N, C-alpha and C positions, 0 to 999 in steps of 0.2 A: 143607636137605640137607647143610649143612656140619657140623652136630653130630649129626644124627639125632634123630628125635622122641622116642626113649627117654631123651633128656637134657633134655627141655623140660617145665617145669611152667608151664602157662598160668594167669596170675593174672587173674581176672575180677572187677572191682569193680562193685557194683550198689547202686542206691537203689530204695526202694519208691515207686511212684507209683500211687495207687489201691490195687488189690489185686494188682498185679503188680510185678515187679522188672525194672529196666532197667539196661543197662551204663552205668556212669559213667566218664568219661575226664577228662583234664586236671586231675589231682590232685583228682578226684571233683567238680569244679565243673560239668562239662558232662554233662547227661543225654541219652543217645542214644535212638533209637526201637527199639533192639535189645533184645528181651525175653530175660531170663535164664530158660531153661526146659530141660527134659530134651532137647527137640529141638535147641536151640542147642548144648548140650554134645555131643550126638551128631554134629552137623555139624562141630564143632571137633576132635573126637576123633582124626581122622587126622593132626593136626598136633602132637600132644603126647602125653605119657605119663601125665600127671595134671593135675588142676585145683586151684587155690587160689581159693576164692570169698570175697571180702570183702563183708560187709554193712556198707556205709560209714555208714549212719544210726546204727548202734550201736557201730561200731569205737572202741575206747579208752574207752568210757563206763562199762563194767562195770555195765550196767543190765538185762542179760538178752539172750538170743539172739533172733534173728528166726525164730520157730518155723515159720512158713509156708514160709520159704525152706529151712530144714533138712529139712522134710518132703518138699519137692520134690526136693532133692538126694538124699535117701534112696531115691528111685525110680530114680535113674540109677546103673547098675552097670557100665557099659562101661569106666570108668577110675576109679582112685582119686580121691576128692574130699576136700579139706580145707576146712573152714569156719572163717572168722575173723570175730569181731565180737561184742562184748557179754557174753562169758562173765563171770558175776558170782559164782557159787558152785557147790557140788557138785550142787545141784538142776538147774542148767543142764546139767551133764555127763550126768546121768541122762536129762533130756529129749532131749539130743542123741543119746544111744544109742537111745532109743525112736523118736523121730521120724525119725532117720537110718537106722533099720532095721539098725544095726550096720555100715553102709557108709560113714558119714561120719566122717572124722578131724577133729581140732580143733586150733586154735592158741589159746593163752592168753597174754596179755601183761599188761596193767595189773592184772588181778585177782590175779596171783601175788605172794606175799609178797616175792619177789626185787625187785619193782618197786613195793613199797609197798602192795600189795593185801592181801586177807584170806585168800587161798587158799594154804595151805602147799604148796610145791613137791613135797616128798616124798609128801604125801598125794595130790596130783594124779596123780603117777606111779603110785602104787598103784591108784588108782581107774581110770585109763586101762588099766592092764594087767589088771585084773580081768575 
């Protein structure tokens, strides 16, 4: 109530267990029994303006995105969603657009040339804007 939900981005970190993703807490060390799903995001939507979803199993590894998670996020359209984790190359950006149905935004860190990765920042900007 102090700042208003329009100023809140809810960061949900998750790990894959079996075929589902569950909220991870305590610096990603504790796996909860709360499943990350469109239903969960819908329940949390009244308390924020958008979501940042960290796929912690691939975060910082630049070995590819969690395609199943991105596809699920692409089905949720009530609030903006940004995906973080594993982006390795431009193919991952293409997959993200397709699987996320154009609804899922992305953060890229380790894969950017600015941080020693192989993706040129300027090319990434052009690709995202296209």
